[in-house]
Backbone bond lengths (Angstrom), bond angles and torsions (degrees), N, CA, C in turn:
res aa  C-N    CA-C-N  psi(-1)  N-CA   C-N-CA  omega(-1)  CA-C   N-CA-C  phi
1 M - - - 1.469 - - 1.486 111.03 -
2 K 1.435 113.18 130.72 1.468 116.24 -174.92 1.505 113.32 -84.28
3 N 1.287 117.58 141.46 1.482 124.52 -174.31 1.505 107.75 -115.59
4 T 1.447 113.62 146.00 1.489 121.05 177.12 1.511 110.13 -117.64
5 V 1.243 115.06 163.88 1.511 116.33 178.21 1.515 106.07 -109.36
6 D 1.386 117.24 124.16 1.413 116.67 175.99 1.618 112.79 -83.91
7 S 1.380 116.36 -169.49 1.464 114.82 -176.08 1.552 113.90 -73.48
8 N 1.353 111.75 -15.39 1.532 113.19 175.33 1.419 116.69 -91.46
9 S 1.402 114.50 9.85 1.399 123.18 178.02 1.569 113.74 63.77
10 R 1.326 110.16 35.34 1.487 118.47 171.36 1.519 110.54 -107.24
11 M 1.228 113.41 151.98 1.496 121.12 -178.45 1.513 105.85 -85.92
12 I 1.340 115.81 127.90 1.594 120.59 -178.26 1.530 103.95 -123.40
13 P 1.365 118.19 123.73 1.387 114.76 173.36 1.559 114.37 -59.80
14 E 1.386 116.12 149.81 1.388 121.13 179.99 1.513 118.13 -58.61
15 Q 1.198 117.14 -40.11 1.463 125.28 179.75 1.531 109.53 -64.13
16 W 1.279 120.21 -40.83 1.592 124.25 172.31 1.469 116.19 -60.36
17 R 1.425 116.40 -41.67 1.326 119.91 -176.98 1.479 111.18 -66.64
18 A 1.318 118.90 -35.53 1.474 123.76 -174.47 1.474 113.24 -87.86
19 T 1.304 113.79 -6.54 1.474 118.09 177.32 1.523 109.40 -81.73
20 R 1.397 114.17 132.41 1.401 119.48 172.95 1.554 108.04 -112.78
21 F 1.353 113.52 155.21 1.424 116.66 -175.26 1.513 106.82 -74.96
22 V 1.302 121.14 135.80 1.433 123.93 179.66 1.608 99.45 -129.80
23 Y 1.292 108.16 133.11 1.584 117.92 170.95 1.443 109.46 -64.73
24 P 1.307 121.25 143.80 1.387 128.01 171.91 1.556 102.74 -65.82
25 R 1.402 112.91 157.03 1.402 122.40 -179.83 1.521 116.28 -55.52
26 R 1.382 112.74 -40.34 1.454 119.91 -169.37 1.677 104.63 -75.05
27 V 1.232 122.55 -31.68 1.449 131.61 179.39 1.469 109.32 -63.53
28 R 1.291 119.12 -44.08 1.453 129.23 -172.89 1.511 107.39 -66.78
29 H 1.236 118.19 -38.28 1.518 119.63 174.94 1.536 120.38 -74.96
30 D 1.430 113.03 -18.24 1.437 118.97 176.53 1.510 111.62 -71.20
31 F 1.354 125.71 -22.76 1.354 125.03 -177.13 1.551 110.57 -65.10
32 G 1.303 116.24 -39.99 1.486 120.36 178.65 1.482 112.50 -68.99
33 Q 1.223 116.87 -37.25 1.480 125.23 177.37 1.550 109.06 -62.56
34 A 1.277 114.81 -49.61 1.529 120.24 -178.40 1.591 104.52 -60.02
35 L 1.325 119.42 -43.03 1.503 118.80 -173.19 1.580 107.52 -68.87
36 I 1.288 121.71 -36.76 1.376 125.20 175.11 1.562 109.84 -63.10
37 E 1.287 119.82 -49.11 1.486 124.12 176.99 1.509 110.93 -54.66
38 L 1.406 117.44 -43.99 1.349 119.43 -175.78 1.567 107.76 -70.26
39 T 1.211 118.36 -39.07 1.504 124.07 176.84 1.532 111.16 -58.52
40 L 1.384 116.33 -36.80 1.422 117.95 -179.08 1.487 114.03 -78.54
41 M 1.351 117.34 -34.00 1.409 125.27 -177.86 1.619 115.02 -85.59
42 L 1.243 112.04 -23.38 1.468 111.38 -174.28 1.553 115.37 -59.14
43 P 1.382 122.60 -37.66 1.479 123.04 177.83 1.513 108.13 -66.91
44 I 1.305 120.01 -39.87 1.503 122.65 177.67 1.587 110.27 -57.85
45 F 1.278 112.03 -52.76 1.433 116.50 -179.45 1.487 111.48 -65.06
46 L 1.328 123.27 -38.25 1.460 118.10 172.54 1.360 114.41 -59.30
47 L 1.356 120.39 -43.63 1.393 131.71 -173.73 1.651 107.24 -62.24
48 L 1.356 117.30 -37.02 1.332 121.84 174.27 1.572 116.67 -71.08
49 M 1.302 110.68 -35.05 1.494 117.98 175.86 1.510 111.26 -67.24
50 I 1.374 118.00 -47.50 1.510 122.53 177.09 1.529 106.84 -59.32
51 G 1.314 121.25 -49.20 1.411 119.87 176.52 1.455 119.47 -58.40
52 T 1.363 119.48 -30.36 1.480 125.06 175.44 1.549 105.14 -73.33
53 V 1.227 122.40 -41.28 1.486 124.87 179.49 1.448 112.73 -61.33
54 E 1.334 113.87 -50.54 1.522 120.83 175.35 1.576 114.17 -61.47
55 F 1.317 118.68 -40.56 1.411 119.54 177.37 1.499 112.75 -67.55
56 G 1.327 118.33 -38.89 1.393 123.49 173.34 1.597 112.10 -57.57
57 R 1.345 115.41 -46.60 1.510 119.31 -177.32 1.472 110.57 -64.83
58 L 1.313 112.70 -38.84 1.539 117.72 -178.89 1.502 113.89 -68.73
59 A 1.365 115.21 -39.60 1.453 126.37 177.33 1.534 107.80 -64.05
60 Y 1.370 118.51 -51.79 1.400 119.07 169.69 1.604 121.46 -53.57
61 A 1.281 110.03 -44.67 1.513 116.59 169.91 1.601 116.06 -54.37
62 Y 1.318 109.80 -50.55 1.433 114.64 177.29 1.494 112.34 -59.01
63 I 1.311 121.71 -46.64 1.382 123.34 -178.74 1.514 112.42 -59.53
64 E 1.400 113.41 -35.86 1.474 117.23 -179.04 1.539 107.57 -68.98
65 V 1.213 117.56 -47.73 1.501 123.05 -178.33 1.613 112.50 -61.51
66 A 1.211 112.75 -36.05 1.587 119.00 176.59 1.487 113.55 -68.04
67 D 1.509 106.31 -46.91 1.559 116.04 179.25 1.614 108.28 -64.95
68 A 1.314 117.56 -32.43 1.381 119.23 -179.75 1.606 115.40 -63.01
69 A 1.303 106.35 -40.80 1.595 116.91 177.64 1.574 103.04 -61.91
70 R 1.217 119.30 -44.56 1.452 119.86 -174.93 1.549 111.73 -66.04
71 A 1.339 114.51 -35.05 1.484 116.51 -176.51 1.467 107.98 -74.71
72 G 1.387 121.91 -33.86 1.443 125.84 172.28 1.536 111.13 -61.50
73 V 1.239 118.18 -45.40 1.523 123.33 178.47 1.506 107.53 -65.88
74 Q 1.229 125.32 -44.33 1.390 125.20 -178.43 1.595 112.90 -63.16
75 Y 1.401 108.81 -33.59 1.552 108.12 174.21 1.549 109.28 -70.03
76 G 1.207 122.65 -40.14 1.420 125.66 -175.51 1.551 115.79 -74.81
77 A 1.311 114.12 -20.46 1.542 117.10 -177.34 1.460 110.31 -92.64
78 Q 1.243 119.49 1.70 1.511 121.17 -177.91 1.641 115.02 -58.29
79 N 1.344 108.65 -45.58 1.429 117.87 -179.18 1.545 113.88 -159.81
80 R 1.246 116.63 -178.72 1.493 115.55 177.97 1.542 113.07 -72.96
81 A 1.258 122.04 -27.42 1.418 125.39 173.94 1.560 113.86 -63.93
82 T 1.346 116.10 -43.60 1.371 114.75 -177.24 1.592 117.19 -84.20
83 S 1.429 109.74 -11.56 1.458 117.25 -179.77 1.505 112.42 -74.04
84 S 1.430 113.85 -23.72 1.505 113.50 174.06 1.522 113.15 -93.57
85 D 1.320 114.79 2.74 1.565 119.56 177.13 1.486 107.99 -84.05
86 N 1.187 124.25 75.10 1.496 124.82 174.36 1.573 112.92 -60.89
87 T 1.243 122.02 -37.29 1.449 128.91 179.53 1.622 101.19 -63.28
88 G 1.232 119.95 -49.88 1.510 122.33 -168.20 1.527 101.93 -69.83
89 M 1.353 124.53 -37.08 1.507 125.56 -174.96 1.674 106.56 -70.36
90 Q 1.349 110.48 -31.29 1.436 113.82 -173.57 1.483 105.95 -77.56
91 Q 1.364 118.48 -41.62 1.494 126.22 178.23 1.593 106.47 -60.56
92 A 1.330 116.89 -48.48 1.474 116.80 -177.74 1.570 111.65 -60.16
93 A 1.237 113.58 -36.04 1.519 114.81 175.21 1.462 114.12 -64.43
94 I 1.296 116.25 -45.24 1.493 123.34 -177.00 1.552 110.07 -65.20
95 N 1.311 109.47 -43.88 1.542 114.16 179.97 1.545 116.63 -66.04
96 D 1.407 113.52 -15.70 1.450 118.45 -173.45 1.555 106.22 -84.53
97 A 1.394 119.01 -20.56 1.432 117.21 178.72 1.554 106.74 -131.31
98 P 1.367 114.27 77.56 1.465 116.29 177.71 1.443 117.72 -71.89
99 E 1.390 118.96 -18.69 1.399 120.85 179.51 1.576 115.39 -80.58
100 I 1.307 116.86 -18.45 1.405 127.87 176.79 1.644 107.24 -84.93
101 H 1.346 111.32 99.63 1.534 114.97 -178.32 1.513 108.36 -80.29
102 G 1.426 112.82 144.18 1.448 117.29 178.34 1.385 119.84 77.87
103 M 1.419 119.70 8.22 1.423 121.89 176.19 1.473 113.73 -69.56
104 T 1.273 117.12 140.29 1.436 125.00 -176.49 1.653 106.30 -118.02
105 A 1.317 113.18 143.90 1.478 120.70 177.49 1.577 109.29 -134.24
106 V 1.383 113.64 133.61 1.371 120.74 176.10 1.592 107.82 -121.97
107 A 1.348 118.09 125.84 1.291 118.74 -176.62 1.672 104.98 -114.99
108 T 1.412 109.33 147.54 1.383 119.64 177.11 1.522 111.98 -132.86
109 H 1.350 116.85 165.51 1.370 119.48 -175.17 1.588 103.52 -145.89
110 S 1.379 118.21 131.18 1.421 122.67 -175.43 1.494 109.39 -140.89
111 C 1.346 114.25 154.44 1.468 121.39 -177.34 1.469 110.19 -131.50
112 L 1.343 111.79 158.55 1.666 118.04 176.43 1.460 106.25 -159.64
113 C 1.199 116.73 138.70 1.434 125.37 177.19 1.577 103.97 -71.03
114 S 1.320 112.26 152.70 1.528 122.67 -178.66 1.483 109.29 -69.24
115 T 1.419 121.75 -16.94 1.377 123.35 174.56 1.494 114.91 -83.15
116 G 1.328 114.02 -10.67 1.445 117.15 178.90 1.430 112.13 104.91
117 S 1.371 120.07 -8.58 1.536 120.74 178.66 1.625 104.95 -85.51
118 G 1.240 114.35 150.09 1.429 118.17 -176.03 1.466 107.38 -92.33
119 G 1.451 114.26 141.02 1.364 122.76 172.19 1.508 113.37 -86.81
120 A 1.283 122.10 127.14 1.532 117.10 177.20 1.518 109.71 -66.13
121 T 1.259 117.25 -37.56 1.452 117.89 175.95 1.563 111.43 -115.61
122 C 1.227 113.31 160.85 1.469 120.05 -174.27 1.665 108.29 -89.50
123 L 1.230 120.99 38.75 1.440 132.06 178.44 1.527 110.73 -94.20
124 A 1.368 119.10 140.50 1.472 120.81 177.43 1.441 111.76 -56.73
125 T 1.478 115.56 -31.27 1.441 124.18 -169.97 1.548 106.33 -76.49
126 A 1.378 119.99 -8.34 1.478 116.44 -170.38 1.560 109.41 -82.73
127 C 1.254 122.90 -9.05 1.408 126.30 170.69 1.529 113.48 -97.26
128 T 1.196 114.95 145.36 1.510 122.12 -178.25 1.435 109.64 -123.17
129 G 1.324 115.07 163.35 1.386 126.76 172.08 1.511 111.78 66.01
130 G 1.379 118.58 39.42 1.315 122.07 165.75 1.592 108.60 87.73
131 A 1.300 121.70 -0.42 1.368 125.62 -171.58 1.562 108.79 -81.11
132 R 1.363 117.07 144.91 1.368 118.47 -177.89 1.463 110.35 -97.08
133 L 1.384 116.44 154.53 1.481 123.22 175.01 1.398 113.93 -85.14
134 V 1.429 119.52 123.22 1.344 123.86 -177.87 1.548 106.57 -111.53
135 E 1.307 113.03 129.02 1.586 119.79 -175.61 1.507 108.49 -118.25
136 W 1.316 106.90 147.64 1.586 120.77 176.58 1.416 107.19 -133.07
137 V 1.368 112.40 151.01 1.423 121.17 171.26 1.566 110.85 -126.87
138 Q 1.199 117.95 142.70 1.432 124.42 -178.80 1.476 114.24 -133.29
139 V 1.348 115.57 134.67 1.475 120.57 177.33 1.484 109.35 -128.53
140 N 1.311 120.31 127.56 1.362 133.44 175.59 1.396 114.39 -107.92
141 T 1.376 122.72 119.97 1.491 121.23 -179.20 1.520 105.85 -122.85
142 S 1.408 109.96 150.12 1.563 115.11 176.38 1.475 104.75 -146.27
143 A 1.326 114.84 150.97 1.434 124.12 174.64 1.509 106.79 -149.57
144 V 1.449 108.02 149.22 1.544 120.24 -173.73 1.597 97.36 -106.57
145 V 1.222 118.67 122.20 1.431 130.12 178.18 1.572 114.45 -109.50
146 D 1.235 115.57 119.88 1.528 115.95 -178.88 1.493 105.82 -100.64
147 P 1.340 116.48 127.34 1.433 121.02 -176.93 1.561 109.56 -74.65
148 L 1.444 112.38 158.60 1.523 119.44 -172.43 1.481 104.35 -73.76
149 F 1.455 118.05 -35.24 1.496 116.72 -171.15 1.625 101.90 -125.35
150 H 1.413 115.76 133.53 1.366 117.31 177.36 1.457 111.91 -95.20
151 L 1.181 121.75 105.28 1.547 128.55 -174.68 1.467 106.72 -98.02
152 P 1.382 112.92 135.14 1.558 120.38 174.83 1.422 109.56 -52.21
153 G 1.451 119.71 139.40 1.388 129.95 177.82 1.458 113.27 87.30
154 L 1.303 122.30 -8.86 1.437 126.03 178.29 1.492 111.20 -108.17
155 P 1.284 122.82 147.73 1.460 126.23 -178.14 1.546 110.97 -62.92
156 N 1.268 123.40 156.99 1.451 126.13 176.50 1.424 112.89 -78.36
157 T 1.377 121.73 -26.05 1.404 127.31 176.03 1.554 108.20 -135.44
158 F 1.365 109.46 159.64 1.509 115.84 176.49 1.441 108.51 -134.79
159 T 1.370 115.78 126.40 1.562 120.33 176.04 1.463 107.25 -97.19
160 L 1.291 102.34 124.35 1.479 115.50 177.17 1.533 112.50 -104.69
161 K 1.227 115.49 138.27 1.619 121.05 -175.04 1.416 111.88 -128.99
162 G 1.423 120.03 139.06 1.394 123.14 168.24 1.515 112.20 -130.94
163 Q 1.326 118.75 151.63 1.426 123.93 -173.22 1.596 102.93 -141.46
164 A 1.347 112.02 144.20 1.458 120.96 179.16 1.521 108.80 -146.84
165 I 1.288 121.60 131.93 1.453 125.31 174.07 1.509 108.01 -127.07
166 M 1.338 116.77 138.81 1.449 118.33 178.96 1.571 106.84 -148.61
167 R 1.321 110.82 148.80 1.455 113.32 173.51 1.498 111.65 -83.30
168 V 1.336 113.09 149.19 1.447 124.13 -172.76 1.632 102.23 -81.47
169 A 1.347 112.26 136.23 1.391 119.63 171.02 1.396 116.47 -66.06
170 Q 1.347 122.32 131.74 1.507 125.96 -170.21 1.535 110.68 -86.03
Protein backbone atom coordinates (compact mmCIF):
# COMPACT_ATOMS: atom_id res chain seq x y z
CA MET A 1 0.00 0.00 0.00
CA LYS A 2 1.33 3.39 -1.03
CA ASN A 3 1.45 6.16 1.58
CA THR A 4 1.44 9.92 1.07
CA VAL A 5 2.48 12.76 3.36
CA ASP A 6 -0.14 15.39 4.29
CA SER A 7 0.51 19.02 5.28
CA ASN A 8 1.07 18.04 8.92
CA SER A 9 3.78 15.53 7.94
CA ARG A 10 1.68 12.55 8.84
CA MET A 11 1.53 9.42 6.79
CA ILE A 12 -1.94 8.81 5.28
CA PRO A 13 -2.75 5.55 3.51
CA GLU A 14 -3.78 6.09 -0.12
CA GLN A 15 -7.15 4.42 0.27
CA TRP A 16 -8.15 6.77 3.12
CA ARG A 17 -7.21 9.89 1.16
CA ALA A 18 -9.32 8.89 -1.81
CA THR A 19 -12.33 7.95 0.28
CA ARG A 20 -15.08 10.54 0.50
CA PHE A 21 -17.84 10.49 3.07
CA VAL A 22 -21.07 9.05 1.69
CA TYR A 23 -24.31 9.19 3.64
CA PRO A 24 -25.95 5.84 4.15
CA ARG A 25 -29.01 5.22 1.99
CA ARG A 26 -31.43 5.52 4.94
CA VAL A 27 -30.13 8.99 6.00
CA ARG A 28 -30.51 10.46 2.51
CA HIS A 29 -34.26 9.72 2.51
CA ASP A 30 -34.74 11.41 5.92
CA PHE A 31 -33.98 14.87 4.48
CA GLY A 32 -37.22 14.88 2.49
CA GLN A 33 -39.23 13.60 5.41
CA ALA A 34 -37.87 16.34 7.71
CA LEU A 35 -38.78 18.99 5.12
CA ILE A 36 -42.35 17.68 4.90
CA GLU A 37 -42.69 17.59 8.69
CA LEU A 38 -41.43 21.17 8.93
CA THR A 39 -43.90 22.27 6.26
CA LEU A 40 -46.78 20.66 8.14
CA MET A 41 -45.80 22.00 11.57
CA LEU A 42 -44.80 25.55 10.57
CA PRO A 43 -48.40 26.96 10.43
CA ILE A 44 -49.16 25.51 13.87
CA PHE A 45 -45.93 26.92 15.28
CA LEU A 46 -46.65 30.36 13.80
CA LEU A 47 -50.19 30.30 15.22
CA LEU A 48 -48.80 29.52 18.68
CA MET A 49 -46.27 32.34 18.39
CA ILE A 50 -48.93 34.86 17.31
CA GLY A 51 -51.19 33.73 20.16
CA THR A 52 -48.35 34.17 22.65
CA VAL A 53 -47.62 37.68 21.42
CA GLU A 54 -51.30 38.69 21.55
CA PHE A 55 -51.75 37.22 25.03
CA GLY A 56 -48.68 39.12 26.23
CA ARG A 57 -49.97 42.40 24.78
CA LEU A 58 -53.39 41.94 26.41
CA ALA A 59 -51.83 41.01 29.76
CA TYR A 60 -49.62 44.10 29.64
CA ALA A 61 -52.58 46.35 28.78
CA TYR A 62 -54.67 44.84 31.60
CA ILE A 63 -51.89 45.44 34.12
CA GLU A 64 -51.57 49.05 32.94
CA VAL A 65 -55.34 49.66 33.23
CA ALA A 66 -55.48 48.14 36.74
CA ASP A 67 -52.40 50.08 37.89
CA ALA A 68 -53.88 53.31 36.51
CA ALA A 69 -56.95 52.82 38.73
CA ARG A 70 -54.64 52.32 41.71
CA ALA A 71 -52.70 55.49 40.89
CA GLY A 72 -55.91 57.54 40.73
CA VAL A 73 -57.10 56.18 44.07
CA GLN A 74 -53.74 56.83 45.70
CA TYR A 75 -53.96 60.45 44.62
CA GLY A 76 -57.48 60.81 46.06
CA ALA A 77 -56.77 59.00 49.32
CA GLN A 78 -54.00 61.38 50.42
CA ASN A 79 -56.27 63.66 52.45
CA ARG A 80 -59.77 65.13 52.59
CA ALA A 81 -58.95 67.88 50.09
CA THR A 82 -57.80 65.48 47.36
CA SER A 83 -60.63 63.03 48.06
CA SER A 84 -63.18 65.45 46.64
CA ASP A 85 -61.00 66.22 43.58
CA ASN A 86 -62.60 63.75 41.13
CA THR A 87 -61.01 65.44 38.13
CA GLY A 88 -57.56 65.16 39.72
CA MET A 89 -58.06 61.44 40.43
CA GLN A 90 -59.18 60.82 36.86
CA GLN A 91 -56.21 62.73 35.47
CA ALA A 92 -53.78 60.86 37.75
CA ALA A 93 -55.18 57.57 36.46
CA ILE A 94 -54.91 58.60 32.81
CA ASN A 95 -51.39 59.98 33.30
CA ASP A 96 -50.26 56.67 34.82
CA ALA A 97 -50.88 54.77 31.56
CA PRO A 98 -49.93 57.04 28.65
CA GLU A 99 -49.30 54.12 26.27
CA ILE A 100 -52.91 52.89 26.58
CA HIS A 101 -54.79 55.09 24.12
CA GLY A 102 -58.45 55.82 24.73
CA MET A 103 -58.48 54.82 28.39
CA THR A 104 -61.25 56.36 30.46
CA ALA A 105 -61.38 56.88 34.21
CA VAL A 106 -64.35 57.59 36.48
CA ALA A 107 -63.75 58.70 40.08
CA THR A 108 -66.26 58.67 42.92
CA HIS A 109 -66.16 59.71 46.54
CA SER A 110 -68.37 58.28 49.30
CA CYS A 111 -68.78 58.72 53.06
CA LEU A 112 -70.15 56.74 55.96
CA CYS A 113 -70.30 57.41 59.68
CA SER A 114 -68.29 55.06 61.88
CA THR A 115 -71.55 53.91 63.50
CA GLY A 116 -72.77 52.58 60.17
CA SER A 117 -75.25 55.33 59.36
CA GLY A 118 -74.74 57.04 56.04
CA GLY A 119 -73.92 60.69 55.84
CA ALA A 120 -75.80 62.51 53.09
CA THR A 121 -72.88 64.84 52.67
CA CYS A 122 -69.22 64.30 53.36
CA LEU A 123 -69.04 66.91 56.08
CA ALA A 124 -67.67 66.13 59.53
CA THR A 125 -70.88 67.56 61.04
CA ALA A 126 -73.01 64.94 59.22
CA CYS A 127 -72.24 62.31 61.86
CA THR A 128 -73.85 62.60 65.31
CA GLY A 129 -73.22 61.05 68.71
CA GLY A 130 -69.42 61.18 68.55
CA ALA A 131 -69.22 59.07 65.41
CA ARG A 132 -66.39 59.75 63.00
CA LEU A 133 -66.77 60.33 59.29
CA VAL A 134 -65.08 57.61 57.19
CA GLU A 135 -64.42 58.44 53.53
CA TRP A 136 -63.60 56.24 50.55
CA VAL A 137 -62.53 57.03 47.03
CA GLN A 138 -63.02 54.74 44.07
CA VAL A 139 -61.62 54.91 40.54
CA ASN A 140 -62.86 52.71 37.69
CA THR A 141 -60.78 52.57 34.52
CA SER A 142 -61.53 50.94 31.19
CA ALA A 143 -59.84 50.69 27.81
CA VAL A 144 -60.68 49.04 24.51
CA VAL A 145 -57.71 47.16 23.02
CA ASP A 146 -57.60 46.12 19.38
CA PRO A 147 -55.46 43.02 18.75
CA LEU A 148 -52.75 43.07 16.07
CA PHE A 149 -54.03 39.87 14.48
CA HIS A 150 -57.72 39.08 14.08
CA LEU A 151 -58.09 35.35 14.48
CA PRO A 152 -61.33 33.47 13.80
CA GLY A 153 -63.28 32.69 16.94
CA LEU A 154 -61.84 35.61 18.92
CA PRO A 155 -63.47 39.03 19.33
CA ASN A 156 -62.18 41.96 17.28
CA THR A 157 -61.75 44.13 20.40
CA PHE A 158 -61.20 43.46 24.08
CA THR A 159 -62.52 45.72 26.85
CA LEU A 160 -60.22 45.78 29.86
CA LYS A 161 -61.41 47.16 33.20
CA GLY A 162 -59.71 48.11 36.42
CA GLN A 163 -61.14 49.15 39.79
CA ALA A 164 -59.55 50.39 42.98
CA ILE A 165 -61.12 51.48 46.29
CA MET A 166 -59.18 53.06 49.14
CA ARG A 167 -60.00 54.68 52.45
CA VAL A 168 -59.03 58.35 52.75
CA ALA A 169 -56.32 59.16 55.26
CA GLN A 170 -57.75 61.08 58.24
